[in-house]
MIROFI-205412 format. One record per residue: x, y, z of N, C-alpha, C in turn; residue in one letter. Coordinates in steps of 0.02 Angstrom, whole numbers, plus 32768, in hexadecimal, padded with zeros to 4 digits. Layout:
XYZXYZXYZA ...
! end
This chain:
7BB082557D8B7BC682267DC07BE0824E7DFAM 7BE0822E7E357BFD824C7E717C47823A7E77R 7C6E82697E907CB6825D7E9A7CCF82887ED4A 7D0782727EF17D2582947F297D6482B47F0FL 7D6682F77F137D9C831A7EF07DBF834E7F1CA 7DFD835A7F0C7E2383937F277E1983CC7EF6K 7DF283FE7F0C7DE184357EDF7E0F84727EE5L 7E2C847A7F217E5484B57F2C7E8F84A27F59A 7EC384CB7F5A7F0084BE7F837EF284CE7FCCP 7ECB84A07FEC7EB884AA80337EA584678050E 7E9C846580927E8A842680B27E44840F809DE 7E3D83CD809B7DFC83AD808E7DF283998046G 7DBB8376803A7DA483627FF77D5B83777FF0L 7D4183757FB37CFC838B7FA57CD983567F7CT 7C9C83477F8D7C71831B7F647C5583437F2CL 7C62832D7EED7C4F83557EB37C2983287E81V 7C0A83487E527BEA83267E187C1683327DDBE 7C2482FB7DB77C4D82FF7D7A7C2C82D57D44R 7C3882E37D057C1F82B87CCF7C4382747CD2P 7C21823F7CBE7C4181FF7CB97C7682027C80V 7CB581F37C8D7CE881F97C587CE281C47C24P 7CFD81D07BE87CFC81A17BB07D4281827BA8E 7D4581407BA17D8681227B977DA0812F7B4FP 7DDF81407B497DFE814A7B097E22810B7AF1G 7E4B810E7ABD7E6F80D47AA57E9B80B77ADEP 7E9680757AE77EC080557B1A7EA7805D7B60G 7E6C807C7B697E5380897BAC7E1280637BBBE 7E01805F7BFA7DC280407C107D9E806F7C3FI 7D5B80697C427D33808A7C747D2280597CABL 7D3280687CE77D25803C7D207CEE80597D4BV 7CBB80317D5A7C8880437D8B7CA380307DCFR 7CB380627DF97CD580557E387CA380387E6AV 7CB480007E877C877FE07EB97CA17FE97F02E 7CE27FF07F097D007FFA7F4C7D40801F7F44A 7D49804F7F727D8880787F727DA280797FBAA 7DE480757FC07E03807580027E2B80B4800CS 7E2780CF804A7E4F810B80597E9680F8806EI 7EC68117804F7F0D810A805E7F2C81438082C 7F658135809F7F89816C80C37F9A81A58094G 7FA7819680547FB281CB80227F7681FA801DT 7F3A81DA801D7EFD820380197EF682318056D 7F0F8219808F7F0B824280CC7F3B827E80C6L 7F74827280A67FA382AA809A7F8282DE806DH 7F5D82C780397F3B82F5800B7F0383188030I 7EDE82F5805C7EAA831580837EC7834D80AFW 7EFE833E80D07F1B836E80FF7F3F83A980DDR 7F4E839E809C7F7283D180737FB483E28096W 7FDA83AD80A4801C83B580C5805183C88092D 809083CB80AB80C783E0808280CD83B68042H 80C88374804A80CD8348800F809583577FDDW 8057835C7FF5801E83667FC9802583A97FA5A 803B83DE7FC98041841F7FA98073841E7F71R 80A783F47F7780D983F07F4280C883C27F09G 809483997F11808783647EE08043836A7EBDR 800F837E7EE47FCA837A7ECA7FB783BB7EA7I 7F9983B47E6C7F8283EF7E467F3783EC7E3EK 7F11840F7E6C7EC884117E687EB384327E25P 7E7784217E0C7E4783F27E297E5B83A97E16P 7E50837B7E447E6383357E3A7E3383087E60L 7E1C82D37E3E7DF6829F7E617E2982707E7FI 7E2582657EC17E56823F7EE57E4681F57EE8T 7E6F81CF7F0B7E6481887F167E89815B7EE5G 7EB2812D7F007ED781007ED67ED080B57EE7H 7EAA80A77F1C7E9F80627F307E5480537F23E 7E44802E7EEF7DFE80227EDF7DF57FE67EB1F 7DB87FD07EAD7DA77F997E817D617FA37E65S 7D517F807E307D107F887E127D057F5B7DD6G 7CD77F6F7DAC7CC47F497D717CD27F717D32V 7CEB7F507CFF7CF87F727CC07CB47F807C9FV 7CA67FC17C967C667FD77C7B7C6A7FDD7C2EE 7CA07FFC7C157CA980047BCD7CF580007BBFR 7D067FEE7B807D4C7FED7B6C7D55801B7B30V 7D90803A7B2B7DA080657AF57DBA80407AB8G 7DC680627A807DE080437A447E21801E7A51P 7E257FE47A347E627FBB7A377E6B7F917A76G 7E3C7F957AA47E417F6E7AE27E247F277AD8V 7E4E7EF57AE57E377EB07AE17E2F7E917B25K 7E557EAA7B557E507E907B9A7E627ECA7BC8R 7E3B7ED47BFC7E037EAA7C147DC47EB67BE9P 7D917E907BF77D527E937BD27D1B7EB37BFDQ 7CEA7ECC7BDC7CB17EE77C017C937EB37C31V 7C887EC77C6E7C6D7E987CA07CA27E7A7CCBG 7CE27E7F7CB87D177E647CE47D1A7E8C7D26D 7D2C7E687D5B7D387E867D9C7D827E937DA0H 7D937ED37DB17DDB7EE47DAD7DF17F0B7DECV 7E307F027DFD7E567F2E7E297E847F577DFBS 7E9C7F907E157EC37FBB7DEA7F097FC87E05L 7F3B7FBC7DDC7F7F7FD37DEC7F80801F7DE5E 7F9880417E197F92808A7E1A7FC980AE7DF3S 7FFE808B7DE1803580AB7DBE802D80A57D72H 802280DC7D52801D80DF7D09806480EF7CEEV 808180C07CC880C680C67CB680CF80D57C6CV 810D80EC7C5A811781057C16812F80D17BE5C 814D809B7BFB816980647BD081A5807B7BA7H 81BF80B87BB081F380D17B86823380E37BAAA 822F80F17BEC826981097C10829980CE7C1FC 82D780DA7C35830480A27C4482E980717C76P 82C680887CA982AA80587CDA8278802A7CBAA 824B80457C938218801C7C71823A7FEA7C41C 826A80027C1B82897FD87BE982B27F9E7C08R 82C37FA57C4882E67F6F7C6A82B87F477C99T 82777F507C9182467F287CB582367F437CFAG 82517F7D7D0D82447F9A7D4E820D7FCE7D4AN 81D37FB97D33819A7FE87D298185800A7D6AY 81927FE97DA2817B80057DE381A180447DF5H 81DA80507DD481FF808E7DE1820680B77DA1V 81D480B37D7581D280DA7D3781E081227D46C 820B81417D1E822081867D2881E681B77D1AL 81B3819F7CF5817C81CD7CE3813981B47CFEN 813B81917D3780FE81757D5480CB81AC7D62T 808C819C7D51805381C27D68802981957D95Q 801581AF7DCF7FF081877E007FA8819A7DFFI 7F7C81697DFA7F3581767DFE7F2481987E3FL 7EFA81CC7E3C7EE781F07E7A7F1C821E7E94G 7F5682227E757F8A824F7E887F9F827C7E4FV 7FAD825D7E157FC182847DDA7F8982887DA6D 7F58825D7DAC7F1F825C7D7E7EE182447DA5R 7EA8824C7D8C7E6A823D7DB17E6A81F37DC7D 7E5381EA7E057E5381A87E237E0E818A7E30G 7E0C815E7E637DD381327E6B7DA081467EA0G 7DA581817EBF7D7181977EED7D3981B77EC3F 7D18818C7E9D7CE581A27E6D7CBA81647E5AA 7C8081747E3C7C58813D7E257C74811A7DE9E 7C9881427DC17CB881267D847CFD81477D7BY 7D2B81217D5E7D6D813C7D4F7D88811A7D0FV 7DAC81417CE87DCD81267CAD7E17811B7CBDV 7E2F80DF7CAC7E7580CC7CB77E9080A77C7DV 7ED280A47C747EEE807B7C3D7EDB80337C48P 7EC9800F7C137EB47FCB7C177EEA7F9F7C36A 7F297FAF7C277F607F877C407F687F8C7C8BE 7F477FBB7CAB7F4D7FC27CF57F197F987D18N 7EEE7F767CF57EBB7F4E7D157ED37F077D22A 7EC57EEF7D5F7ED57EAB7D717E917E887D7CW 7E847E547D527E437E337D547E407E017D90V 7E0B7E087DB87E027DDE7DF47DCB7DAB7DE6N 7DCA7D747E0E7D917D477E0B7D527D6C7E21P 7D197D5B7E057CDC7D827E147CC27D757E5AK 7CDB7D447E7B7CC57D377EC07CF17D5A7EF3D 7D257D7E7EDD7D507DA37F0B7D297DE47F20L 7D207DEF7F607CFC7E2B7F757D1E7E6B7F5BP 7CF57E9C7F467D127EDA7F2A7D3D7EFD7F5DF 7D2A7EFB7F9E7D517F1D7FD27D987EFD7FD8E 7D9D7EBC7FCE7DDF7E9C7FCE7E057EB17F8FV 7DE17EB27F567E027EC87F187E1C7F0E7F1DG 7DFB7F397F467E117F7E7F4E7E547F857F72A 7E657F537F9B7EA37F5A7FC17EDB7F2B7FA7I 7ED27F0E7F6C7F077EE67F4F7F437F127F3BL 7F357F517F2A7F6C7F7E7F177F9C7F8A7F51E 7F837FA07F8C7FB27FA87FC47FCD7F657FDDP 7FA67F307FD67FBF7EEF7FE87FFD7EDD7FC0F 7FFF7EF57F8280397EEA7F5880777F097F74G 80707F447F9580AB7F647FB580C87F357FEAN 809B7F15801080B27EE9804680D47EAC8028A 80B67E907FF380D27E557FD381177E647FB4V 811D7E9C7F94815D7EB17F7781927EB77FADH 81807ED27FE781B07EDD801E81C57E99803BT 81977E6D804781A57E2C806581D07E018036V 81C17E037FF681E27DD77FC782217DF47FA7Y 82327E327FB782717E4F7F9D82AD7E297FB8A 82E47E317F9783227E117FAC831C7DC57FB0G 832D7DAA7FE8832D7D607FF082ED7D45800FS 82B87D6E801282797D58802E827D7D52807AG 824D7D2E8097824A7D2880E082417CE080F8V 823A7CB180CC822F7C6C80E182657C528111S 82517C3C814C82807C22817D82AB7C57819FG 82987C96819982C27CCD81B4829D7CF381EBK 82C27D10821882A77D3C824C829B7D80822ES 82627D9D8241824C7DDC822082347E0D8254V 82487E4C824D822E7E83827482077EB28245L 81C87EBF8257819F7EEE823081957F2B825CI 81AE7F66824481A47FA48267816E7FCB8244T 81377FD6826780FD7FFA824B80C47FCB823DG 808E7FCD826680547FA0825E80197FC68240A 80297FF2820F7FF4800F81E77FDA7FD881B8G 7FAD7FEB818A7F8E7FB7815D7FC27F8D8137P 7FF77FAE811C80267F8780F580547F5C8122I 80677F78815D808D7F4F818A80687F1281A2G 80257F1981AE7FFE7EE181C27FF77EAD8189L 7FEF7EC7814C7FEC7E9A811180307E74810CM 80667E96811980A87E75811580AE7E3F814AA 80927E49818680927E1581B9806C7DD781A0A 80337DE2817F800D7DAB816480367D84812EM 80577DA98101807E7D8A80CC80B97D6580E9V 80DC7D83811981167D63813A81017D22815AA 80CA7D22817E80B17CE5819F80A17CB0816CR 807D7CC38137806A7C94810380A67C7A80DCA 80DE7C9E80DF81197C8B80B9814E7C6780E1S 813C7C57812081697C2D8149819E7C53816FG 81947C93817C81C57CB981A581BA7CA881EFA 81EF7CB4821781E87CAA825E822A7CAB8281G 822D7CC782BE81F67CEC82DC81E97D3082BDP 81A97D4782C281957D8682A781857DB582E1I 81A67DEF82E281987E218315817A7E5F82F2L 81477E7D830F81277EB782F381287EED8327V 813F7F29831381457F618341811C7F9D8329S 80F77FBB835980D07FF6834980B780158389D 80B58058838F809D807883CD8051807C83D3P 802D8069839E7FE3806F839E7FC6802B83B3N 7FAD802583F07F937FE384097F5A7FC983DFP 7F307FF583C47EF77FE0839B7F0F7FB8835DY 7F3E7FD683397F567FB582FE7F857F7A830DR 7FAD7F8283417FDB7F4C83537FB67F0C8361L 7F7C7F11837E7F537ED783907F3F7EAF8353N 7F387ED183187F257EAD82DA7F5B7E7D82C4F 7F997E8882D97FD07E5D82C57FD67E1E82EFA 7FAF7E1983257FB57DE283567FB27D9C8335R 7F837D8F83057F817D4C82E97FBC7D3882BDP 7FE57D6B82AA801A7D5D827980607D688296Y 80647D8182D480A67D8F82F180B47D60832DA 80F47D54833781097D2E837281127D5E83AFD 811D7D9D83A181267DCD83D781117E1283C0R 80E67E3283E580D27E7883D980FA7EA48409L 810F7EDE83EF81357F0D841881187F538410V 81067F71844880F77FB8844981377FDC8461N 815980008433819A801E8445819580568478P 8158806C8486814F809E84BC814F807D8501L 8144803B8502814180168541817A7FE7854CE 819A7FD0851581D17FA0851C820C7FB784F1E 82487FA1850282827FB084D882867F7D84A1D 827D7F95846382777F68842982B67F3D8420L 82F27F5A8429832F7F32841E83357EFC8453L 83217F08848F83247ED684C482F47E9C84B3S 82B87EAC849A82897E79848882A37E4F844FV 82C17E6F841D82DD7E4B83E483137E1983FCV 833E7E30842983737E04844283557DCA846BE 83227DDA849183027DA784B982E17D6F8490E 82C17D848457829D7D55842D82CD7D2F83FEV 82FE7D5183E383297D3083B0836C7D1B83CCT 83857D36840383C77D26841C83FD7D5083FEG 83F07D7283C684267D9983A5840A7DD58381S 83DA7DCA835683BD7DFF832C83957DE082F5G 83727E0882CF83497DED8299836F7DEC8258V 835B7DC0822B837A7DBC81EA835D7DEC81B7E 831D7E0081C382FC7E2C819282D67E6281B9V 82DF7EA181A282B97ED981BA82887EED8181L 82487EF2819382167F0D816481FC7F4E8184L 82117F85816782047FC8818581CB7FEC8160E 81947FFA8186815A801B81698147805A818EF 8169806B81C3815280A381EE816680E781D1S 81A180EC81B481BC812D819F81D2815881DAG 81D58139821481E9815D825282338157825BN 8255818E8267829F818F826B82B8816182A3E 8299816582DE82AD813A831682A480F18306V 826B80DF82E8825C809A82D68290808082A3A 82A380AA827482D180968240831580868260I 832C80B1828B836D80A582AC8368806482D5H 8334805C82FC832B8021832683297FE182F9Q 83057FE682C282FF7FAC829683437F998278G 836A7FC9826483AD7FBA824983DA7F9B827DL 83D67FB582BB83FE7F9A82F283E77F538305K 83A87F4482F9838E7F02830A83A57ECB82DBA 83C07EDE829F83D77EAF826F841A7E8E8283L 841F7E4D8273845F7E2D827A848E7E468243I 84D07E43824C84FD7E55821584EE7E2981D8P 84EC7E47819E84DA7E24816184907E208155G 84677E408181841E7E3D817884077E6A8140G 83C47E6A813583A67E9080FF83727EC0811BE 83767EFE810583447F318115831D7F4280D7A 82DB7F3A80DC82AF7F4980A382807F8280B9R 82897FBC809A826B7FF980B4823780158085I 81F88014809C81C18034807781AC80748098L 81B1807A80DB819C80B580FE81C280F280E7G 819E812C80E381BC816880CB81B9819D8102I 81F281B3811B81F481E8814E81D682288135P 81B982508162819D8291815081D382C2813BS 820E82BA8159824682E7814B828582BD8143D 82BA82D8812582F982B281208311829F8166P 83308263816A834B824B81A98396824281A5I 83B8823F81DE83FE823381E2840C81EC81FDR 843C81CB81E08452818C81FD849A817F81EFF 84B78152821684FC814282138509810F81DDD 851B812681A2852280F98168855480C28176L 858C80D3819485C180A081A085AA807281D8A 8594808E821085858064824A8545803A8243G 85128057822284D28034821D84CD800881DFE 84F2801781A984ED7FEF816E852E7FD18157L 855E7FFA8145859B7FE2812285C17FAF814BV 85D67FC1818786017F9481AD85DE7F5781C8M 859B7F5681C385757F1B81DA855C7EF2819FR 856E7F068164855E7EDF812A85147EDA811CG 84ED7F0D812D84A47F0D812584947F1B80DCI 84657EF580C0844B7F03807E84097F278086T 84037F62806783C77F8B806D83A37F8F802AA 83627F85802C83387F897FEF83047FC27FF9Y 83037FF07FC882CC80207FC7829280037F9FG 825880007FBE821E7FE07F9F81ED80157F84I 81E280137F4381B480437F25817C801C7F02A 813F80287F188105800B7EF681067FBF7EF1G 80F27FA77EB780F07F5F7EAA81157F517E69R 81377F187E6581557F047E25811E7EF07DF6R 811D7F0D7DBB80EA7EFF7D8981037ECB7D59L 80DE7E927D5580A37E7F7D7C80B37E467DAAW 80F27E3A7DB981077E047DE380E77E067E27Q 80E57E427E4780C97E467E8A807D7E377E89T 805A7E4E7E5680137E3E7E5280077DF37E4DW 80317DD07E28802C7D887E2380387D657E66M 806B7D7D7E8A807C7D607ECB80447D717EFEQ 802E7DAE7EFF7FFD7DC27F327FB97DA27F28G 7FA27DA17EEA7F607D837EDE7F627D387EE8T 7F9B7D197EDC7FA07CD17EEA7F947CC47F35A 7FAF7CF17F607FA57CEA7FA97F5C7CF47FBBL 7F3B7D267F9D7EF67D367FAF7EC57D047F91V 7ECE7CF67F507E9E7CC77F307EA07C827F4EY 7EDB7C6C7F677EE27C2A7F837EC97C277FCBS 7EBD7C607FEA7EA67C6280307EE17C628061G 7F1D7C6280497F567C6380797F5B7CA5809ER 7F417CDA80807F3D7D1B80A07EF57D34809BV 7ED67D4680D47E927D6080D57E977DA980EAD 7E887DD780BD7E907E1E80CB7E537E3C80EEL 7E1C7E1880F17DDF7E36810C7DE47E4E8154T 7E0C7E2E81817E0F7E4A81C47E2B7E9181C8P 7E4D7EA781947E6C7EEA81957E397F1F817DL 7E017F0981617DCC7F3A814D7DA27F47818AI 7DB07F8081AC7D907F8D81EC7D517FB981E5T 7D4B7FDD81AE7D12800A81A67CFD800C815EH 7CBC800F81547C9C801581137C6B804E8117R 7C74808180EC7C4980BD80F27C3580D380ADL 7BF980F180A67BE8811280667C15814C8058P 7C22815C80187C4D819280077C3381D4801FM 7BF181D880277BD3821580427BEB82258089S 7C0481F280AC7C1E81FD80F07C6A81FF80F1Q 7C85821D80BD7CCF821D80B57CF3824280EDY 7CD2827681087CF3829A81407CFE826B817DR 7CCB8243818D7CD2821381C47D0581E081B3E 7D0881CA81747D38819781607D8081AF8168A 7D8D81EC81527DD1820781597DE4821481A2F 7DB1822881C97DBC823182107DCF81F28233G 7DB081BB82207DC08178823D7E0881678230L 7E1D816F81F17E61815E81DE7E94818A8202L 7E8481CA82067EB181F882287EB781EA8273A 7E8281CD82917E8581C082D87EB0818682EDS 7EC3815D82BB7EE9812082C87EBF80E782E3G 7E7D80F182E37E5080BD82FE7E2B809A82C2Q 7E52808E828D7E39806B82527E7580508230A 7E6B801A82077EA0800081DC7E9080128193V 7E627FEE81747E4C7FFF81317E0480158133K 7DF9805081167DB5806D81157D9F806B80CBV 7D66804980BE7D4D8040807C7D1280718070I 7D15809380377CDF80BF80227CB580A07FEBL 7C7280A87FEE7C4580927FBA7C3380D17F92D 7C4B80D67F547C3F81147F2C7BF5811F7F1CP 7BCB80EE7F227B8680F47F117B5881057F4BR 7B74810C7F857B4981187FC17B5B815A7FE2A 
! end
């Protein structure tokens, strides 16, 4: 089979030939039909500081994908051969304190597909059967491929007291920030403000936001005050940008909620007393998806048609054109780029 792999500690990936793996006990073999490039994959491609400290080549990358169950290993009752599945990327231990208290999404021994073990940039991949989420067979594979990152957005929007009837500021209009705008709109939030310096991506938020803000052209805090009269009740932070994080916290009303998924490249400094403590701000760190609550919430939105993810799929390319695909994502002139492993 063909696969896209990190073979050496250097920039780039390589298209390689590998044997089709065999599923062991409790595992399934998935024929991958669509795979999506994530920002994490871009870090691995660039071989940046994070990737150098985490990735151990050789490794088949990719953790956002969907396909068809080709074979099942001993002991597997569900899913069944022929089922259409999306894959939860976090392989958990079920034994650590986090798992034993139902917090599987922060398992102390998590292995991530395409990061710690072979992933889905391949024609076939073996995964634990419990990591498969069975989709209706009429759901497009490309949509199934982005249900995993969609879960990050759902988890962020639904954390804490939710967003229904609340004013919301979204900082960062990357794929997950845009998905969060969709979920917030479908969940009755308002007004919704979305801030990002990339005009191409910011424009994708237009159908779901009451106000778009390019912070390079407008003062974000002034716009928030103009729209809300005081500040927003909820901050959904996806940028990982230090300036945006500070602005987002300042935009909150006292007693507001900050839900933070964006990860800064380096440690940042902030005024703990002035920005959080004395203003009574509740901050949530958002990691992955709650298993399996978030999958139930997210697929309910997609299957019902309340959220349509297809506008965010801007490019579809054969895996043989992977260099062009990664270049598109790196340029900022794409949202979700889908690879076809068979082309």
